[in-house]
C-alpha positions in Angstrom: -12.2 -2.4 -6.0 -13.4 -6.0 -6.0 -10.9 -8.4 -4.7 -11.2 -12.0 -3.5 -9.7 -12.9 -0.3 -6.0 -13.6 -0.6 -4.9 -16.4 1.6 -1.7 -15.6 3.5 0.4 -17.9 5.8 -1.8 -17.0 8.9 -4.2 -14.4 7.3 -6.2 -12.9 4.4 -5.9 -9.8 2.3 -9.6 -8.5 2.0 -11.3 -5.1 1.3 -11.4 -2.8 4.0 -14.7 -1.9 5.8 -15.9 0.9 7.9 -15.6 -1.2 10.9 -11.8 -1.4 10.3 -11.1 2.3 10.6 -10.3 2.2 14.3 -7.6 -0.5 13.7 -6.4 1.1 10.5 -5.7 4.5 12.3 -4.2 2.5 15.2 -1.5 0.9 13.0 -0.6 3.9 11.1 1.7 5.9 13.3 1.4 9.1 11.1 -2.4 9.1 11.5 -2.1 9.6 15.1 -1.2 13.3 14.7 -2.7 14.0 11.1 -6.1 14.7 10.5 -5.4 14.5 6.8 -4.1 11.1 6.8 -7.1 9.8 8.8 -9.3 11.5 6.3 -7.3 9.6 3.4 -7.9 6.2 5.2 -11.7 6.9 5.7 -12.1 8.0 2.1 -10.1 5.2 0.9 -12.3 2.6 2.7 -15.5 4.4 1.6 -14.4 4.3 -2.1 -13.3 0.6 -1.8 -9.6 1.5 -2.5 -8.3 0.1 0.8 -7.1 -3.7 1.1 -6.2 -5.0 4.7 -4.2 -7.8 6.0 -6.0 -9.5 8.8 -4.7 -12.5 10.9 -5.5 -13.8 14.4 -8.7 -11.5 14.3 -6.5 -8.5 14.2 -5.7 -6.1 11.3 -1.7 -6.0 10.7 -1.4 -4.0 7.4 -3.0 -2.1 4.8 -2.5 -0.9 1.3 -4.5 1.8 -0.5 -4.7 1.5 -4.4 -6.0 4.8 -6.1 -7.5 3.8 -9.6 -6.2 5.7 -12.5 -4.6 8.2 -10.1 -1.0 8.4 -11.8 -1.1 9.4 -15.3 -4.2 7.3 -15.8 -2.6 4.4 -14.1 -3.4 2.9 -10.9 -1.1 4.0 -8.1 -0.4 2.4 -4.6 -0.8 5.4 -2.4 0.2 3.9 1.0 1.4 0.7 2.4 1.5 0.3 6.2 2.5 -2.8 8.2 2.2 -2.6 11.9 5.6 -2.4 13.7 5.3 -5.7 15.4 4.6 -7.8 12.4 7.0 -6.4 10.0 9.5 -8.7 8.1 6.9 -11.5 7.9 5.8 -11.2 4.4 2.7 -9.1 5.1 3.8 -6.1 2.9 4.7 -8.5 0.1 1.2 -10.1 0.3 -0.5 -6.6 0.2 1.6 -5.5 -3.0 0.6 -8.8 -4.6 -3.2 -8.2 -3.8 -2.7 -4.7 -5.1 -1.2 -6.0 -8.3 -4.0 -8.4 -8.6 -6.7 -5.9 -8.0 -5.3 -3.3 -10.5 -7.5 -2.0 -13.3 -4.7 -0.8 -15.5 -2.0 -2.4 -17.5 0.5 -1.1 -14.9 0.6 0.0 -11.4 2.8 2.6 -9.8 4.0 3.6 -6.4 6.8 5.8 -4.9 8.8 6.1 -1.9 11.7 8.4 -0.5 15.2 7.3 -1.3 15.8 7.0 2.4 13.1 4.2 2.8 15.3 1.1 2.5 12.7 -1.3 3.8 10.1 -0.2 1.1 12.7 0.2 -1.7 13.9 -3.5 -0.9 10.3 -4.9 -0.8 9.5 -3.3 -4.3 13.0 -4.4 -5.8 12.6 -8.0 -4.4 8.9 -8.1 -5.7 9.9 -7.4 -9.3 9.0 -3.7 -9.4 11.0 -1.6 -11.6 12.4 1.8 -11.1 10.7 4.4 -13.1 12.4 7.6 -12.0 13.3 10.1 -9.5 11.5 13.1 -8.3 13.4 16.0 -6.6 12.0 18.9 -4.5 9.3 17.1 -2.7 11.0 16.3 0.5 14.1 18.2 1.0 17.4 16.3 0.4 15.4 12.9 0.0 14.2 12.3 -3.6 11.1 10.5 -4.3 11.6 7.2 -6.2 8.9 6.2 -8.5 8.4 2.3 -9.2 6.2 0.4 -11.4 4.9 -3.1 -11.9 3.8 -4.4 -15.3 3.1 -7.9 -16.6 5.9 -7.5 -19.3 8.4 -5.0 -18.0 
């Protein structure tokens, strides 16, 4: 995924590289005890599907965009911002970079209904609710969102 540097208030969004992996693993709390998640990060960097937000010479966030992954549309598989840097617009910048890097007319993502911060980020960013999936996480439906130029 070719993506130019996107200037932020105090940082840039750029493609992740292999040297970033220790930082990416450190900022994603699920990766600490989950080898499958660590493999996802590694594979995404290797395939060029991971964008990182870097400021002050440190990585503060990441977004993984899987091309043609969801009904032949690009899919934001993971968005993580380090706990100390949340609510500063980094997630918004990463989503904007994902939209800019997409290779399909629309881009999709999903989040649990209980994930209010992500739902708010998506809704404030102009993403539209596409539907609801039951049965993935007991009692916590998965909400699917999409972003399209003319939605």
